[in-house]
C-alpha positions as CSV (number, residue, x, y, z in Angstrom):
1,M,-11.3,-2.1,-1.3
2,V,-14.9,-3.2,-3.4
3,G,-13.4,-4.5,-6.9
4,D,-11.5,-5.9,-9.4
5,E,-10.8,-9.1,-7.4
6,D,-7.8,-9.4,-9.7
7,A,-6.3,-6.3,-8.2
8,I,-7.2,-7.0,-4.8
9,A,-5.0,-10.4,-5.1
10,A,-2.5,-8.5,-6.3
11,V,-2.2,-6.0,-3.5
12,L,-2.6,-8.9,-0.6
13,N,0.1,-10.1,-2.3
14,R,2.4,-7.5,-1.9
15,L,1.5,-6.5,1.9
16,R,2.2,-10.3,2.6
17,R,5.3,-9.4,1.0
18,A,6.0,-6.6,3.1
19,Q,4.2,-8.1,5.6
20,G,7.1,-10.9,5.5
21,Q,10.1,-8.6,4.5
22,L,10.0,-5.9,7.7
23,A,8.9,-9.4,9.2
24,G,12.8,-10.4,8.2
25,V,14.0,-6.1,9.4
26,I,13.3,-7.5,12.4
27,S,15.1,-10.6,12.7
28,M,17.8,-8.9,10.9
29,I,18.1,-6.1,14.4
30,E,17.2,-8.6,16.9
31,Q,20.6,-10.5,15.2
32,G,22.8,-7.3,15.4
33,R,22.9,-7.7,11.2
34,D,25.1,-5.1,9.2
35,C,23.2,-1.5,9.3
36,K,24.0,-1.6,5.8
37,D,22.2,-4.7,5.5
38,V,18.9,-3.6,7.7
39,V,18.5,-0.2,5.6
40,T,18.5,-1.6,2.8
41,Q,16.0,-4.1,3.2
42,L,13.7,-1.6,5.1
43,A,13.7,1.0,2.3
44,A,12.9,-3.0,0.2
45,V,9.8,-3.1,2.8
46,S,8.7,1.3,2.1
47,R,8.4,0.6,-1.4
48,A,6.2,-3.2,-1.3
49,L,4.5,-0.4,0.9
50,D,4.3,1.9,-1.3
51,K,3.4,0.3,-4.4
52,A,0.2,-1.5,-2.8
53,G,-0.9,1.9,-2.0
54,F,-1.0,3.5,-5.1
55,K,-1.9,-0.3,-6.5
56,I,-5.0,0.9,-4.4
57,V,-5.6,4.3,-4.9
58,A,-5.8,3.2,-8.8
59,T,-7.7,0.6,-8.3
60,G,-10.1,2.5,-6.3
61,L,-10.1,5.9,-8.0
62,R,-13.4,4.8,-10.2
63,E,-15.5,4.0,-7.0
64,C,-13.5,7.1,-5.8
65,L,-14.9,9.4,-8.6
66,T,-18.1,8.1,-9.6
67,G,-19.3,7.0,-5.7
68,E,-20.0,3.2,-6.9
69,A,-18.0,2.1,-3.7
70,A,-20.5,-0.4,-1.8
71,D,-20.9,1.8,1.5
72,G,-23.1,3.9,-0.5
73,Q,-20.8,7.3,0.2
74,E,-20.7,10.2,-1.6
75,P,-18.6,10.7,-4.9
76,M,-15.0,12.8,-3.5
77,S,-14.0,15.5,-4.0
78,E,-11.0,16.7,-6.0
79,A,-9.7,18.4,-2.6
80,E,-10.4,14.8,-1.2
81,L,-8.6,13.0,-3.9
82,E,-5.6,15.3,-3.4
83,K,-4.9,14.3,0.0
84,L,-5.1,11.0,-0.8
85,F,-2.6,11.5,-2.8
86,L,-0.7,13.1,-1.6
87,A,-1.4,11.1,1.8
88,L,1.4,8.5,-0.3
89,A,4.1,10.5,-1.3
């Protein structure tokens, strides 16, 4: 992922937050915590990962459409973009 430093920092913060939440879920399961509490926290982890994924797609969309990626790849086709979006759905 290349580009906007602020967007990259935001994605990394979201992923770190999700990592911490996931560690919390694992700890909750190990402690035998209530199922409702575990599922609530697991849903929060899922939302955090979804938000990070959507931010990555939104930030990288210009690169995908114009082919301005640092690795010199060709622009993505419409079908490839659709597949990328559906992977997060």
